[in-house]
Structures are given as C-alpha cells and as structure tokens.
C-alpha positions as CSV (number, residue, x, y, z in Angstrom):
1,M,14.3,5.8,-18.7
2,K,11.6,5.6,-16.0
3,I,8.2,7.4,-16.5
4,V,5.9,7.9,-13.5
5,L,2.3,8.7,-14.1
6,E,-0.1,9.8,-11.4
7,V,-3.8,9.9,-12.4
8,T,-6.8,11.0,-10.5
9,F,-10.0,9.3,-11.6
10,R,-13.5,10.5,-10.9
11,M,-14.7,7.0,-9.8
12,G,-13.2,3.9,-8.4
13,G,-12.9,0.5,-10.2
14,V,-10.1,1.5,-12.6
15,S,-7.6,-1.2,-13.7
16,Y,-4.3,-0.5,-15.4
17,R,-3.9,-2.5,-18.6
18,G,-0.5,-1.4,-19.9
19,H,1.0,1.2,-22.3
20,R,1.6,1.6,-26.0
21,W,3.4,4.0,-28.3
22,E,1.6,6.0,-31.0
23,D,4.5,7.6,-32.9
24,N,6.3,9.6,-30.1
25,I,3.3,9.7,-27.8
26,L,3.2,7.3,-24.8
27,V,-0.4,6.2,-24.1
28,F,-1.3,4.6,-20.7
29,E,-4.3,2.3,-21.0
30,F,-6.8,2.0,-18.1
31,E,-10.3,0.5,-18.0
32,R,-13.5,0.7,-15.9
33,L,-15.9,-1.9,-17.1
34,G,-18.2,-2.8,-14.2
35,D,-21.8,-1.6,-13.6
36,T,-21.4,0.1,-10.2
37,F,-18.6,2.3,-8.9
38,I,-17.8,4.2,-5.8
39,Q,-18.1,7.9,-6.8
40,V,-15.1,9.1,-5.0
41,L,-11.8,10.4,-6.4
42,S,-9.4,7.5,-7.0
43,K,-5.7,8.0,-7.5
44,R,-3.4,5.6,-9.4
45,K,0.3,5.7,-9.8
46,V,2.1,3.7,-12.5
47,E,5.8,3.4,-13.2
48,E,7.1,2.1,-16.5
49,E,10.6,1.7,-18.0
50,V,10.6,3.0,-21.6
51,E,13.3,3.2,-24.2
52,R,12.9,6.9,-25.1
53,E,11.4,10.1,-23.8
54,P,7.9,10.7,-25.1
55,S,6.9,14.0,-26.8
56,A,3.6,13.7,-24.9
57,V,1.9,11.4,-22.4
58,M,-1.8,10.5,-22.8
59,V,-4.3,8.5,-20.7
60,E,-6.9,6.3,-22.4
61,L,-9.8,5.2,-20.2
62,K,-12.1,2.5,-21.7
63,T,-15.6,2.2,-20.2
64,K,-18.8,0.3,-21.1
65,E,-20.1,3.6,-22.5
66,G,-17.0,4.2,-24.7
67,G,-14.1,5.9,-23.3
68,K,-12.0,9.0,-22.8
69,I,-8.6,10.2,-23.8
70,F,-6.9,13.0,-21.9
71,G,-3.4,14.4,-21.6
72,A,-0.9,14.4,-18.7
73,V,1.4,17.3,-17.8
74,G,4.9,16.4,-16.8
75,E,8.4,17.4,-16.0
76,D,11.5,15.2,-15.5
77,G,9.7,11.9,-15.9
78,L,6.8,12.6,-13.6
79,Y,3.4,13.1,-15.3
80,R,0.1,14.0,-13.7
81,A,-3.4,13.8,-15.2
82,V,-7.0,14.2,-14.0
83,E,-10.0,12.5,-15.5
84,P,-12.3,15.2,-17.0
C-alpha cells in the first residue's frame, strides 16, 4: 500500500533519510544538520510503498541540537504533519 506524507517544517534545509517501523508505527526520518537555515515554512512530500497499514505515522527530525518527534494525522493513506 502507498503512504503519502506531507510535512510542513518551520525552516528550510531538511533532507529525507528514509523510514522505519517501530512495532505498528511508521516513522519517517528527516534531518537538518547545517548551521544556517532560511526561516520560512518549507513543505516536503514523501511517498512510500509499505507492506501494511500503520497504526500511527510519526515524523522524526534530527538536528544538531537534538531532534523532535511529532505525529501525523491521516486518512486513506494521506498523512499531514506540522513541525511544532
């Protein structure tokens, strides 16, 4: 099944690194590791083929300062998330 994730980030410079499963939760991995970023809303859209429907979809954003994990809200394979 195809999962589509649309994420709005608070700054630019975000790279998609892949996804992983944690039990039935699908985690999309992103990173922002530079020193300077444009402070403008940045949207990313990712499509992945997965073998089963997740119970939840999470976004993990790694940064030099640590990182954030936040949830996505979805319906029928389309999930949306906004960086807090």
